[in-house]
C-alpha positions as CSV (number, residue, x, y, z in Angstrom):
1,M,0.0,-0.1,0.0
2,R,1.0,3.6,-0.5
3,T,0.5,6.2,2.1
4,R,1.5,9.9,2.0
5,C,3.9,11.2,4.6
6,T,2.3,13.9,6.5
7,R,5.7,15.6,7.1
8,C,7.1,15.9,3.6
9,G,4.2,15.1,1.3
10,C,6.1,12.1,-0.3
11,W,4.8,8.6,-0.9
12,R,6.1,5.6,0.9
13,L,5.1,1.9,0.9
14,T,3.3,0.8,4.0
15,E,1.9,-2.7,5.1
16,P,-1.8,-3.4,4.5
17,K,-4.3,-2.6,7.4
18,T,-4.9,-6.3,8.2
19,D,-3.4,-9.7,7.4
20,R,-6.4,-10.5,5.3
21,S,-5.8,-7.5,3.1
22,R,-2.7,-9.3,1.7
23,R,-4.1,-12.2,-0.2
24,T,-3.8,-14.2,-3.4
25,L,-6.6,-14.1,-5.8
26,P,-7.5,-16.5,-8.7
27,L,-7.1,-14.9,-12.1
28,L,-8.5,-16.0,-15.7
29,P,-5.6,-16.6,-18.0
30,V,-6.3,-13.1,-19.8
31,A,-5.8,-11.3,-16.5
32,V,-2.5,-13.2,-16.0
33,D,-1.2,-12.5,-19.6
34,A,-1.9,-8.8,-19.6
35,P,0.3,-7.9,-16.8
36,R,3.1,-10.2,-18.1
37,W,2.8,-8.3,-21.5
38,H,3.0,-5.0,-19.7
39,R,6.0,-6.0,-17.7
40,T,7.7,-6.8,-20.9
41,R,6.9,-3.5,-22.1
42,Q,8.2,-1.8,-19.0
43,E,11.5,-3.7,-19.4
44,A,11.8,-2.1,-23.0
45,D,11.2,1.4,-21.4
46,R,14.0,0.9,-18.9
47,P,16.9,1.8,-21.3
48,V,15.0,4.6,-22.9
49,A,14.3,6.3,-19.5
50,G,18.1,5.9,-18.5
51,A,19.2,7.1,-15.2
52,G,15.8,8.5,-14.3
53,Y,14.3,5.2,-14.2
54,G,13.5,4.4,-10.6
55,D,14.3,1.0,-8.8
56,Y,10.8,0.0,-7.7
57,D,11.2,-3.6,-8.7
58,S,11.2,-4.6,-5.0
59,G,7.8,-2.9,-4.7
60,G,6.4,-5.3,-7.3
61,F,4.4,-2.7,-9.1
62,V,2.6,-4.1,-12.1
63,F,1.5,-0.8,-13.3
64,A,3.8,2.2,-12.8
65,G,4.6,5.5,-14.3
66,P,7.2,6.1,-17.0
67,T,10.0,6.0,-14.6
68,D,8.8,2.9,-12.9
69,S,7.5,4.9,-10.0
70,P,4.1,4.1,-8.4
71,L,1.0,5.5,-10.3
72,R,-0.6,8.5,-8.7
73,G,-4.2,7.9,-7.5
74,D,-5.6,10.6,-9.7
75,T,-3.9,9.0,-12.7
76,V,-5.4,5.6,-11.9
77,N,-8.9,7.2,-11.4
78,K,-8.5,9.0,-14.9
79,R,-7.4,5.7,-16.6
80,W,-10.3,3.9,-14.8
81,H,-12.9,6.3,-16.0
82,R,-11.7,6.4,-19.6
83,A,-11.7,2.5,-19.7
84,L,-15.3,2.6,-18.5
85,R,-16.3,5.1,-21.1
86,R,-14.8,3.1,-23.8
87,A,-16.6,0.1,-22.7
88,G,-19.6,2.0,-22.7
89,L,-20.2,1.5,-19.0
90,P,-21.5,4.2,-16.6
91,P,-19.3,6.0,-14.3
92,L,-18.3,3.8,-11.4
93,R,-15.9,4.2,-8.5
94,Q,-13.4,1.5,-8.1
95,H,-14.7,0.6,-4.8
96,D,-18.2,0.3,-6.2
97,A,-16.7,-2.3,-8.6
98,R,-15.7,-4.4,-5.6
99,H,-19.5,-4.2,-4.3
100,S,-20.8,-5.0,-7.8
101,A,-18.6,-8.2,-7.9
102,A,-19.5,-9.4,-4.6
103,T,-23.2,-8.8,-5.3
104,F,-22.9,-10.7,-8.5
105,W,-21.0,-13.6,-6.7
106,L,-23.6,-13.8,-4.1
107,V,-26.8,-13.4,-6.0
108,D,-26.1,-14.5,-9.7
109,A,-23.1,-16.9,-9.4
110,D,-24.2,-18.6,-6.1
111,V,-20.9,-18.3,-4.7
112,P,-20.9,-19.2,-1.0
113,L,-20.6,-16.3,1.7
114,R,-17.2,-17.6,2.9
115,V,-15.6,-17.5,-0.5
116,V,-17.2,-14.1,-1.3
117,S,-15.7,-12.9,1.9
118,D,-12.1,-14.3,1.0
119,L,-12.2,-12.9,-2.5
120,S,-13.5,-9.5,-1.5
121,G,-11.4,-9.0,1.5
122,H,-14.0,-8.6,4.1
123,S,-12.5,-9.4,7.6
124,T,-15.4,-11.7,8.5
125,V,-18.3,-13.4,6.9
126,K,-20.6,-11.6,9.4
127,L,-19.2,-8.2,8.1
128,L,-20.0,-9.4,4.3
129,A,-23.3,-10.7,5.4
130,D,-24.3,-7.4,7.2
131,R,-23.1,-5.3,4.2
132,Y,-24.9,-7.4,1.6
133,S,-28.0,-8.1,3.6
134,H,-30.1,-6.1,1.2
135,V,-29.5,-8.5,-1.7
136,L,-29.5,-11.8,0.3
137,P,-33.4,-11.9,0.8
138,A,-34.1,-12.2,-2.9
139,H,-31.4,-14.9,-3.0
140,L,-32.8,-16.6,0.1
141,R,-36.3,-16.6,-1.5
142,Q,-35.0,-18.2,-4.6
143,S,-33.3,-20.8,-2.5
144,A,-36.8,-21.3,-0.5
145,A,-38.6,-21.7,-3.9
146,V,-36.1,-24.4,-4.9
147,A,-36.7,-26.3,-1.6
148,A,-40.5,-25.9,-2.0
149,R,-40.1,-27.7,-5.5
150,L,-38.0,-30.4,-4.1
151,A,-40.6,-30.9,-1.2
152,K,-43.5,-31.0,-3.6
153,H,-41.7,-33.6,-5.8
154,G,-41.2,-35.7,-2.7
155,Q,-44.8,-35.7,-1.7
156,N,-45.5,-37.4,-5.0
157,T,-43.2,-40.2,-4.4
158,E,-43.6,-42.8,-1.6
159,S,-40.5,-43.6,0.3
160,P,-39.8,-47.3,1.0
161,S,-40.5,-47.0,4.7
162,R,-44.0,-45.3,4.1
163,A,-44.9,-48.2,1.6
164,A,-44.3,-50.7,4.2
165,T,-46.5,-49.5,6.9
């Protein structure tokens, strides 16, 4: 993580707030290939930048400025909004994208709460459930409808123990 030093205004690397903030996420192959391609391009930029090229390799930045320095927040936001416009999507904060993904996983993809909590970085399943309780009732109603269909189907079939009595 980057934080701004209050004394001099410079950026410095700091540890994430919690242990759960540092996690490994599964990626689609295209999401793995793009940063690899980008890293190759960065390596090609190194000789062009010359002595002005920073030594940020230890920071592990996938996306950096032309001198390998960390990207500024306003730069990331501008690029994010430009990408949304190009894709024909409405304006959306990056943090809102996290909520959209969690909602999709919970409601449309039927991903278990524990997995969504791990993927989205919520500290507990309870925190996730409290945050997304507004979408869970519809999901629970859908589950109840499935259970009702199964129960109805079961009423039409006699179990062996019932048939014997």
